[in-house]
C-alpha positions as CSV (number, residue, x, y, z in Angstrom):
1,M,-0.2,0.2,0.0
2,T,1.3,3.4,-1.2
3,D,2.1,5.8,1.6
4,P,-0.3,8.1,3.0
5,L,1.8,11.5,1.8
6,T,1.5,9.8,-1.8
7,R,-1.8,8.9,-1.7
8,W,-3.0,12.3,0.1
9,R,-1.3,14.4,-3.1
10,E,-2.8,11.8,-5.7
11,H,-6.4,13.0,-4.4
12,A,-5.6,16.3,-3.0
13,E,-6.9,18.5,-6.1
14,D,-9.9,17.2,-6.8
15,A,-11.0,15.6,-3.5
16,V,-13.1,16.7,-1.1
17,L,-11.5,18.4,2.6
18,L,-12.7,16.8,5.5
19,D,-10.7,19.4,8.6
20,G,-11.2,17.7,11.6
21,F,-12.7,14.4,13.2
22,H,-16.1,15.3,13.5
23,A,-16.3,16.0,9.8
24,L,-14.5,13.0,9.5
25,K,-17.1,11.0,11.4
26,H,-20.1,12.5,9.2
27,A,-18.7,11.7,5.9
28,L,-18.1,8.2,6.6
29,R,-22.0,7.8,8.5
30,F,-23.3,8.7,5.2
31,G,-21.4,6.7,2.9
32,A,-18.4,9.2,1.9
33,E,-15.5,7.4,0.1
34,V,-12.4,8.0,1.7
35,P,-9.5,7.4,0.5
36,V,-7.2,8.9,2.9
37,A,-7.4,9.9,6.6
38,V,-4.7,11.1,8.7
39,T,-3.9,12.4,12.2
40,T,-1.4,13.2,14.6
41,D,-2.3,10.7,17.2
42,R,-3.6,7.7,16.5
43,Q,-4.6,6.5,20.2
44,A,-6.3,9.7,20.7
45,A,-8.3,9.8,17.4
46,L,-9.4,6.2,18.2
47,A,-10.5,7.3,22.0
48,L,-12.5,9.9,20.9
49,A,-14.2,7.5,18.4
50,E,-14.7,5.4,21.4
51,E,-16.3,7.8,23.4
52,L,-18.3,9.7,20.4
53,A,-18.9,7.9,17.3
54,G,-18.8,3.7,17.8
55,D,-20.0,2.8,14.9
56,V,-17.5,4.3,12.9
57,R,-14.3,3.4,15.1
58,D,-13.5,-0.1,13.3
59,T,-13.3,1.9,10.0
60,L,-11.5,4.8,11.5
61,D,-9.1,1.8,12.9
62,A,-8.7,0.7,9.5
63,L,-8.2,4.2,7.7
64,L,-6.0,6.6,9.7
65,A,-2.4,7.2,9.4
66,Q,-0.2,8.9,12.2
67,V,2.0,11.6,10.0
68,P,3.9,13.6,12.1
69,G,2.8,16.8,13.4
70,E,4.6,19.5,11.3
71,T,3.4,17.2,8.4
72,Y,-0.3,17.6,8.9
73,A,0.0,21.3,9.4
74,S,1.2,21.3,6.0
75,L,-1.4,19.2,4.2
76,V,-4.6,21.8,5.6
77,P,-4.5,25.5,5.7
78,R,-6.3,25.8,9.3
79,P,-5.4,22.7,11.4
80,H,-7.7,21.6,13.7
81,P,-7.8,20.9,17.0
82,T,-8.8,17.2,16.8
83,G,-5.1,16.7,14.6
84,V,-7.6,14.9,11.8
85,A,-7.7,15.3,8.5
86,A,-9.2,13.1,5.1
87,L,-10.0,13.7,1.4
88,A,-13.2,12.4,0.6
89,V,-14.3,11.7,-3.4
90,R,-17.3,14.4,-3.6
91,P,-20.3,12.8,-4.7
92,S,-21.2,12.9,-8.4
93,R,-23.1,15.7,-10.0
94,E,-25.2,13.6,-11.7
95,A,-26.3,11.9,-8.7
96,N,-27.1,14.9,-6.9
97,L,-29.3,16.5,-9.4
98,R,-31.2,13.0,-9.3
99,R,-31.3,13.2,-5.8
100,L,-32.5,17.1,-6.1
101,A,-35.2,16.6,-9.7
102,H,-36.8,13.2,-7.8
103,T,-40.5,13.1,-7.0
104,P,-42.2,12.8,-4.9
105,R,-39.8,14.2,-2.1
106,T,-40.4,13.5,1.4
107,A,-38.4,16.8,2.7
108,P,-38.2,20.5,1.0
109,V,-35.0,21.6,-0.6
110,V,-33.6,24.7,0.8
111,V,-31.6,27.4,-1.6
112,L,-30.1,29.9,-0.5
113,D,-29.7,32.8,-3.7
114,H,-26.8,34.2,-4.1
115,P,-25.2,33.9,-0.7
116,R,-21.7,35.3,0.7
117,N,-20.9,34.4,4.0
118,L,-18.7,30.5,3.4
119,G,-19.5,30.2,7.1
120,N,-23.2,30.6,7.3
121,A,-23.2,28.2,4.5
122,G,-21.6,25.6,5.8
123,A,-24.4,26.0,8.9
124,V,-27.0,25.9,6.6
125,I,-26.0,22.6,5.4
126,R,-25.5,20.9,8.9
127,L,-29.0,22.3,9.9
128,A,-30.1,21.2,6.3
129,A,-29.1,17.7,7.4
130,G,-30.1,17.6,11.0
131,F,-33.8,18.0,9.5
132,G,-33.6,15.5,7.1
133,A,-33.8,17.7,4.0
134,T,-33.4,17.2,0.2
135,G,-31.2,19.3,-0.4
136,V,-28.8,22.7,-0.5
137,V,-28.8,24.2,-3.5
138,T,-27.1,27.6,-3.7
139,T,-27.4,30.2,-6.7
140,G,-24.7,32.7,-7.3
141,T,-20.6,32.7,-6.8
142,L,-20.1,30.9,-4.0
143,D,-19.0,27.3,-3.9
144,P,-21.2,25.1,-1.6
145,W,-18.2,23.0,-1.5
146,H,-15.6,25.3,-0.1
147,P,-13.4,23.9,2.2
148,T,-14.5,26.6,5.3
149,V,-18.5,25.5,4.1
150,V,-17.7,22.0,4.6
151,R,-15.6,22.7,7.9
152,G,-18.3,24.7,8.9
153,G,-21.1,22.2,7.7
154,A,-18.7,19.5,9.9
155,G,-18.8,17.2,6.8
156,L,-22.6,16.7,6.5
157,H,-22.3,17.1,3.2
158,F,-22.5,14.2,2.4
159,A,-25.8,13.4,3.9
160,T,-27.6,16.0,2.0
161,A,-27.5,16.8,-2.1
162,V,-25.3,20.0,-2.7
163,E,-25.4,21.4,-5.5
164,R,-25.2,25.4,-7.1
165,L,-27.6,26.3,-9.7
166,G,-29.3,28.3,-11.8
167,V,-32.7,30.0,-10.4
168,E,-34.1,28.6,-13.7
169,E,-32.5,25.4,-13.0
170,L,-34.1,24.8,-9.5
171,P,-35.3,21.3,-8.7
172,P,-39.7,20.9,-9.0
173,G,-41.8,22.4,-6.5
174,P,-43.8,25.4,-5.1
175,V,-41.8,27.8,-4.2
176,F,-41.6,29.6,-0.7
177,A,-39.4,32.3,-0.5
178,L,-38.4,34.5,2.6
179,D,-39.1,38.1,2.3
180,P,-40.5,41.1,4.7
181,E,-43.6,41.6,2.9
182,G,-44.5,38.0,2.4
183,D,-47.3,36.0,4.8
184,D,-47.0,35.1,8.3
185,I,-45.0,31.8,7.9
186,R,-47.1,30.9,10.9
187,G,-50.1,30.6,9.2
188,V,-49.5,28.7,6.3
189,K,-48.5,24.7,6.0
190,L,-45.4,24.0,4.5
191,P,-45.7,21.2,2.2
192,D,-42.7,18.2,1.7
193,D,-42.0,19.1,-1.8
194,A,-41.7,22.9,-0.8
195,V,-38.4,24.6,-2.4
196,L,-37.5,27.0,0.3
197,A,-35.3,30.2,-0.8
198,F,-33.2,32.3,1.4
199,G,-31.8,35.8,-0.1
200,S,-28.5,36.7,0.5
201,E,-27.6,38.1,4.1
202,R,-26.7,41.3,2.7
203,S,-29.5,42.6,0.1
204,G,-32.0,39.8,0.3
205,L,-34.1,38.1,-2.6
206,S,-33.0,38.9,-5.8
207,A,-35.1,39.9,-8.8
208,Q,-34.8,36.9,-10.5
209,L,-35.8,34.7,-7.6
210,R,-38.1,36.3,-6.6
211,A,-40.0,36.5,-9.5
212,R,-39.7,33.1,-9.2
213,A,-41.3,32.3,-5.9
214,D,-45.1,30.7,-5.9
215,H,-45.4,32.2,-2.4
216,L,-43.7,34.9,-0.3
217,L,-43.0,34.3,3.8
218,R,-41.9,36.3,6.0
219,L,-40.8,35.2,9.8
220,P,-42.2,36.8,13.1
221,M,-40.1,39.5,14.3
222,R,-40.0,42.3,16.9
223,P,-40.7,46.0,15.6
224,Q,-36.9,47.5,14.9
225,V,-35.2,44.0,14.8
226,S,-34.0,44.6,11.2
227,S,-32.8,40.8,10.0
228,Y,-31.8,37.0,11.6
229,N,-28.8,35.5,10.7
230,L,-29.2,33.0,7.4
231,A,-28.9,30.3,9.7
232,T,-31.1,30.9,12.1
233,S,-34.2,32.0,9.7
234,V,-33.3,28.6,7.6
235,A,-34.0,26.7,11.4
236,M,-37.0,28.8,12.0
237,T,-38.3,28.0,8.7
238,L,-37.4,23.9,8.4
239,Y,-38.5,23.8,12.3
240,H,-42.1,25.2,11.1
241,W,-42.2,22.5,8.3
242,S,-41.4,19.6,10.3
243,A,-43.7,20.9,13.5
244,T,-46.4,21.6,10.8
245,G,-46.4,18.5,9.5
246,G,-43.1,17.3,8.1
247,A,-40.5,15.3,10.2
248,P,-36.7,14.4,9.7
249,A,-35.4,11.8,8.3
250,V,-35.1,8.9,10.9
251,P,-33.2,5.3,10.1
C-alpha cells in the first residue's frame, strides 16, 4: 500500500477536504468514499471515536495513518484541534441532480440565493442535514463545496444533496421565498415538496428568484429588529415545516 502522503497528493486536487474528526465521522456515516485520512495521534483519535462515534471506530482504525505534526500542518490550511484530516471523493453532480429532481419528495430543498458568507452556508448545510432536507442549492458565485463551507457543515455535505444551480435550474416544487413583505409563515403549512428560498445576508432575494417564487413568506420578528442571521432563518423555517406535518428523516 502506498504511504499516506503519496495518497494525499494523488487525491488532493479533486477531493473534498474533511477538516477535523467530526467532519470525517459524519462523512463516513453517510457513505463518503475516503481514500486517505491522517492524524497526529492515532491513539487519541481512536479514543475519541470510542467515546463519540463507536459506529465508525473500526473504519477509522483501518483508515487513519499517523503523521508528524508538521506534516499534518502542511496538508491543511488551518489545523483542527483534533489533529485529524482526510480527503473524500465528492459526490457526482449527476447523482445530486437526480436526488434533487426526484419526486415525490418527502422533505424540502433549501435554496440560498447568492449567499456571501462561507461559514453561514456551512451552518445551513448542517441544519439541512439535521432536518433531513432533500438538499441545499446555492445560486451565484459561492462554491458550496469550498473547504470553509465543508468545515462549517462538519462533513454533513454527504448527508444531503449540495449543488450550485441557476434560478432557472431549481428543482421542481412550489417555491416559498422568505421576504419581509410576505405572509406570516405561522399561517402557512409548508408541503414536503417545497423549495424554500432565502436571500443573501446583505441584499435579500434577487429579482430573478423573487419573480420565480410562488409564495412569499415572512418570519415573526419584533419591530425595529432588522433581520435574522441566515442560518437562524433557515432553522426557523425548517422547524416550522417539521412542526406542521413534516419530520426529519429517521433510520
